[in-house]
N, C-alpha and C positions, 0 to 999 in steps of 0.2 A: 404245442404251442406252435398255432398258423400262423403267419406274419403277411396283411396284404398291402401290399403296392409301401407306394410311399409315405416314411412315417409322419409326414411333416404339411404333406400335401393331399388331406382329404376331400374325398369328391364335396360339394351342397349338397345338401338334400332338402327339395324343398317340399316335400309329399306330409313332410310327419312334424306335427305342431311340438314346438320346444327343437328343432336338430338342426336350426341353425346355429353356427360359432364363430365366432366375429374373427376378422381376418388376422388380429396380430397373435389370436391359436392356432387358426385355423390353419398359419405358411408358417408355425413357428418350428424353425430349426429342428428337425434331428438327426446331423451328423456334421462334419465338423466339418465339408465344403461348402454347406450352404451354409453357415456363418460367414455374416455379411462386415466387413472393414476390418476384424483381428487376424489376418496372416501373421502377424511378429509370435501371436499365440501360437499357434495351429503349427507354424515348425516349429518350433522350441518345442512342443509335445511330440510333436511326430519324432525327430530325434531322438525324445527319452524313452520313447516306446522301440525305433526300431533301436536303439542298445542298450536296451532291459534297464535302464538307470530312474527307475520309475520311482518317484519321490512319496514321503509317507502322508502330508499335510497338506494342501494348496489354498493360496489366502488369492483369493477375485475381486478385483475393485474397478470401480469406476461407476458415473451416471446412470442414473435413471434410463431402463429400457433399451441399455446395451448390450444384451444376455447374456449377464450374471448367471444367470438360477438353469437359464437354458444352455449354458458352455456346465451349471456343474451336471446339470444332465447328463449332458453326452458326453463330458467325462467318465461319469459311473457309467453309462453304457458300454464308453471304452477298454475300461477295469474289466467286465463283468462280460467278455464279446466268447459267442460260443457258439458255431455252429456245427455241420455235420464233418466240414471239413477242416477246421481254425475251431483250435483252444487257448489262446490265448491274449493278451492285453494287442489291442491294435485299433489304428487311427481310422482304417480302410473299415469303414460301416458301410460299404453301396449295397451289403447284403443282409438283411437283417437276423438275428443271433434270437438266440431262444430267448431272452430275456430285455432284450429289447423293445417289445412294443410296453412293457409290465413297467420297465425305469421312464420311458418317456411319458407315460401317462402316469407316472405318479405313484404308486398303487404295488411294486416288489418288496416283497417282504423283508430283504436283501439289504435292501436304501431308504436308508432314513432320514426323511425331509424337516425339518424342526424351526420356526419361526423363532429367532432369539427375539424379538418385539416382545412376544406375545409369552418367552417363557422366559424369562432375565437370570432366575435364583440358579442359586447352588441345587436346588432339593433337583432343578429338572438337569445338571451335568451330575450331580449322583447318578442318575438314574440311569445315561450312558455311558458313565464309569463301571460299572455293575455290569451292566452289558456288553462291554465288548472283549470280554473274557471267555462268551462262548462262540464259536464258528459259527459264520451263515449256514442260512438251513438248504440252499441250492446254489448261491452262485460263489463263485469264486474268491471275492470279496468283499464283506459287511462296508458299507459305504454310509460317513456320515454329511450328509447337506446340511451345514449350517447357514440361510440366511439374515443379514442384517446383523451378523454378528456385534457392530459396534455397540448394540443394545446390552449385552450379556455387563450382569454386574461385577462390581472388584473381586467379589466373593467369587463367580462361579467360574472368571479366569483362572483364576490363584488354583481352581481345583483343577482347570485345564489342563493347566501346566504340564503335570506328569505323565499323566497317557497321553499328551499330544508329541512327547518327546521321544518319551518309549513306546507307544503304541503293537500291541501283536502284531503280527505280520500277517495277518490275515483283517485287517481293519485298517481305512484309508479315512479325514478327514479336509473337507472341503468347506470353504468361508466363503461368503458373499458377502460385501460391502460397501454404500455408497460411501459410505465416513471411516478413510482407512484413517488417520489420523488420532481417533479416536480408539484404536487396537492397541492394545500395549505394547509392548517392544518385545516385550518377551518373549507372547506370544508370533508378532514376525517374524522375529529369525525361527518359528522353527519350523516355518510354512514356506513352499516356494510362491512367489509374488509373481501373480503376473494383473497387469493395468488394461481391460480391456475399454481402447479408445470410443471416443464419440466417433459417431460413420461421419464422412464423408459426406458434404453434401450429394456430390456426383454421381457418391458410389448409393447413397440412399434414394437419387431419380432412378437409377438404374435399376434399384429394386422394386421401386415403386410401380414401374412401368411395365415386366413381365409381370407382375403378379397383377395388374389391371389385365392384361392379354388373357392372364389363365383363365380371372373370371370371365373374360369378352363383355369389360368395360370399355367404353373409349372416355381416353381424358390426353385432354388438352397438356403441351409441354411446360406452357406457363402454369399451370393447374400446380402438376408433381412440382414446379419446382419454389412455389409458393408452401408449399404442403412441408417439404425438407428444410423449407427455411424457419419454416414453423415448428417442425418436430427440433428443434436445433440438434442433431446428430445422435437423438432415440429412436430408433428400430422400433420398438413400441408406438411412440407417442405418432411418428408417419401413419401405420400402420390403421393406427386409431380414429386421425384425422380423413387420410381416405377411408373410410367405413362412413364417416359420418358426412364424407363430402357427395358418399353414392348415393346412401339413404338423401341427401336432400337435394340432391340433380333426377332424382330419380333411375337411376341407373348410367346418366351420362352427367362427367365430371368434368365444366367449362373454367376457363378462371374467375370470370363474373362470380360463379355462385360458391367458387370456394372465397372469392376476397369478402362476397357480403357473407359468409358463413364467419370466419375467419375476423371479419372486420376491420381489413386491411384497405388503404388504400391503393389504387391504382398505381404498379412500378414506376409505367411510364410518365405518368401528372404529378408523384414521385422526383421527379427530373425533372420537370417542369420547372413547378415550384423549388426546385435547387436552383434551379438556374433565373428566376425570379429575385428572386433573398441575393445571390451571388451580383447580379447587378445593381444591386439595391432598390430594385422597381415594387415599392409600400405597395402599393395600389394592386398593381397582377398581385401580389405574393397575399394577400389578405383576401385578393378573390377565388385565385387558387384552392386558398384553404377552405375556404368558407363551402364553394362547390364539393372540396370531395365532402366534407363536415355532412353535407344535404343529401349523399350520395349515400350515407351510413359509416361509413370510415372516422374511429374513433382519431378522438385530437392528440391524446398520447402514440396512438400505434402512428399516426400520422409523424409527428415529428421522432420516432426512433428512426421509421424507414429513411429516415433523411438524414440521419445520424450515421446511420449503416448505410447509406448513399455517402454523405462526403469524407467517411472509413473508407468505400471502396475505391472512388477516386484519388485517396491520398495514399491510396497503397498501389494503385497504377503509378503513380507516378515515379515508385521504386520497385517495382516488382510487374513488370509488364505481361509477365506473364499468365498473373492474377487472373488474366482474360477469359482464357478457357477451362475456369470452374461453370462446369456441368448446369450450376443452379442458376448462373448467370440470365436472361436479357436478351435480345439483340441489342436493346436499345439501352441498356448497362451499360454494354461491352462497346458500342458503340459512341457512344454522348458520356461514358465515364472519359474514355482514355485521350475525349475532344479537352475534358475538364481537367486530365491529371500535366495535359498538356499548355494551361493557360495560367491558371490557377496557381498563387505561390504556397508555400510551405506554410505560411506566415497567416495566408488567410484561412486553410483547411485548419489550422491546427487552435484557433480563437471562434471557429467555427462549431469543431466539437468541445471547447470544454463550453461556451454557451450553451447547447444543448442540451450538455449531458448534468451541468446546473438548467435548466431550462427544461426539462421532463419530466422529473421530481416536481415542480412546480407547477403544471399541468396535471399530474397523475392525485395530487391533495388538494386541486383547488376544488371551488364549490361552484366553479364558472369557467370546465376547462376551458371552450373555446376559447372565452376573452384573455382563458391566460396563454393559451394555445397565440393569440393576434399577438401578442407584445411579446412574446419571443421571438417571434417571426420578425416585429416590426426591429427588436433590439436590436436580430442578425443581422436584417437588412440596412441598416444605417452603418456597422461594422462591418461589414463586409471586406472595404476596403480602406477601412483609415489603416494611418502610416500609426506604429509603432512609436513608442516616445524617443528611442533614438533616433529613428529615421525624422521624425518630427521637428527635435532639436539641430538634427543637421541640414535638416531643408532651409531652416531659420538664421544658422549659422550661415549657410550656402549665399542667402537672397538680399542679402543687406541694404541698406534706407533707402526707399527709393524718391524719387525728387518728386515734385509736388504734378501732378498731369502726366507723370511717366508712364508711360505702356507697360504691361506684363506679359510674361512669358507670351500669353495666348494672345494678346493681341490688346485685350480692350484696358481703357486709360481708366486711370482709376484718383485723380483729384477731382473736386468738387470746383475747383477754383476763389474758394474760401476760405483756404487755410485750415479748417478745420477735420479731424478724420473724418474719413466715411469708412464706413463697415460694412459688407455686402457678404454674402451665405451665398455658394452655386454647385452646383454639382460636374461635377469637370472628370471623364472618361479617365478610367486607367486605363493605365498595363496590360493590365490579365481581361481585362473586357469589361471588369466591373464598372463600376463610378467613386471617384471617392472625392469625401467633405472637402471643401477649401473653406477656408474665412480669410477674405480681405483686408489687411486692417493696412488704411494711409497714417505713415507720420506724419507728425508736424516738421515744418519747418526746423533746418536743427538751429537753436540761436547762440551767439557767438561764442567761440571756445572756452571752455572755465577748469581756468587750473589751482581744483583748492590749494590753499599755503599747507607744508608738510607742518606735523605734530612734531612737536619739538618732543626731542629723544631727553626720557627720564632714567637716568641712569639711575640701577639698583646701590645703595651704598652700602662695599663689601662691609662685611661682619664679621671683625676676627676672634677665631673658635680657638681656646688653645688646651679643653681640656677636652674630656664627656665632658663634663658634669654642663661648661656652656654650652652641649649639642643637645643636651637636654633641656636644658631651659629655652635655644629655641625653639622644640618644639612645643615645650606652654606658653612660650608666648604665642608660635600661631594655630596651638588648641587644639594640635594632633594630640589629642593624650591615648587613645591607644597607638601608636608609636612610640611614645614618651615611654608609655611600661615597655616595651622588648627591648629599647636602650639601657635600660635598666637593668631587665632582667635577662638578655642575651648576652649582650655584647662587653669584649674585657678588652680596654683597650690595653694597648700596644705602643706603637708611636704616634704621634702629632705632631705634624710641621705645617706652615698654611699651606694650603691645595694639596695635600696629602694626610692618610690615616691607615694605619697599619690596627689592625684590629684581629682578637679569635671570636669565637663564636659557642656558647653555646650547645649539648645536643640534640637541643628542645626549639635552637632556633627555627625560624622561616627561610626556605628556601632563597628567599627573594627578597632577603631582608638586605642588605650590601647594597643590591641593585638598588634599591626603596633609599637608601640610606644617600647612597649619592647621587640622586634625584635629589633629596629634601636637602642636602647642605647645597646643593647648585642654585636653588629658591630660595634660600632661607638668608644664604651669606651674600650672593652677588655677584662669583665665581668657580671655577670649575674646582671638582677635586677630584683627587686618585682613592680610590680606598681599596685596598686590596686586604685578599683576608691572608694573615698571617699563621708562619708555621711551628711561633712560639705560640707557650700556653696566657702568656695573658697576664694580664692580675683580675683582681676584683673587680665586678662589678658592681655597678653603686649598692645594686641590691643586696649583695654580699653584703658589700661596707656597711652601708645602714645596718644590717641584721646586728653586724661586730661592733659598731657603736652603740646598737643599742643594749646588746649582750652585756659591755661593757658599764656603760651607765646603773643597767641594774645587779651587776657586781659589785661596782661602787658603795653604789646605793644602800645596797645589804653591809657592807662592813662599815660606812660611815656610822660613831658608837649613838646620834642622837633618833637617827632609824633603828640600831639596832634597840637601841631603849623600846623606841614605842609598839617592833614588835612582841616585843619581850611582855609588853604592860597589855598589849593586847592578845590575847592567843587565839589561834582564827586568823591574824590579820596578815596581808600579804600585798607586795607589789604589782602593782598592776599599767604603774605608767614613769618615767622620768624626763622630766620638764628640767632645764636648765636655761633659767634670762638667757638673755642678749648681752654681754657685758662686752662696754664700747671698746675699744681697739684704743690702746696708751696711747698712740698718736695724737684721736680725738679726743682723747680726753687730756690732755694737757692741750689741744685748741680750743676747747670751753671754758677753760679757766682763765678768769680776766684778771688782766695785767695793768696793776698801776703805775702810772707813770713816775719816774725817777724822782724822789727826793733829796732837795740839798742836806747836808751836812748836820747843819743845826735846826733843822728839822725833825734825826732823827730823835 
């Protein structure tokens, strides 16, 4: 089998119908040296192959278009690399090997590619398990490449576990996924994992420039930067956009053509719009926004670009080296650094938050232009408004102004009539923006009025002699929940004026003593020292009531009359015992009428 030239850079055939290959396929990397932006993974694999520590399974994860499937094919090619002089796994694939062409084209009999999105069941995995026992037909290893492996069912994953843990020596597994969190940890633990990173915008610009040079296409540097930003770190997406831009521009790719094709706004005009907003110039901001819309820019895209530039300015404030990004235009570098030196983090943070809220409003609105203008109006109005803390500090430091006294800017405020004058003006801010200020003249202060002191009402001290008194206080203050806790959980040990020692039951709340201290202070009008005693304490009020009730039932059963009733009516039982209140002896004697003393002759 002969190999013709570089596997990833076939020449463009224009003489045959249907021979055209899109750039993403034509310039697909065929060896590790052509992979863009994945140096850490290449270094690890190089060391592993050099020392013979080759894993039995690999898990490749990353966003779409970073090269997961391509890396899997290159890895399969490296495992089965064989030439006239080399017959062992190798990461140096500069010379095409015996199996390389078929593997990279996806047609080698020993390299089986399966899309898990369409083969999700246990039956598909059983087919793999049944075939792994057989040796490869012509290659060194039988390699199974399973793309979008997270789509497999739970049964399929479980069926794969045993084979994945102890595969035959001639079998290797390579998995690829964009949703690594959906892959069971039992599968991940049996694989060597590589996280393929998003490709840096600068690396993408260089990659696109080299491909444009090979194709003989003239491309503006600004257009390449736009394409790299739109691709969001995906090499495949960037090549697809470049392919579209070449067709759009009839072989020449300009910044204006890419901007019109993607519905983007001019980056320089975005910076102008940002400047108008930061100055608080609503009219200029709306005029610039409308002009960009008239040239084809999408309102939501304009605000998104505005948010990106706001982020760039904030980043440049803390990381000046960020200006070296190859995807940035000269205007973005220079003017971004200027804004970073003048705008405060408070303004930039507030603008960012308002844009994050405003962009979804524009995207979901049936009148996106109007919604976008309202977002810009809010931004311009709030660009340099002080925070609440700053406003309070300025009010505290200003003090009352006498009638007619000049402000700090020299403008008199008084109107000569004593009535409050309200004026609204825009003052230049320290950061080049504008600040909305409201000037209010205070009325002349009347004679000082000192209110009479309120009479101090002393809380009467309530005597407390027992736990029952505290329960009565809780009942009087309608704190029924606390009353129940007192009766059920507190065992009295010692009680003195201002001091209470108690023991608690096992189910008592942890904060019961603290609550008891504060409530006693509020209910009795004095401070109390409530402490937990090591002594066992007496019965709780609930236990005392239970004992009293049991004794009452026992006494009732012993009563002859009650016993006769129970015997006379079989099945009858005592359900409650109520003892009528008996007046005390002293009270009874006090209620007896006393006759006046009679003479002896009247007895």
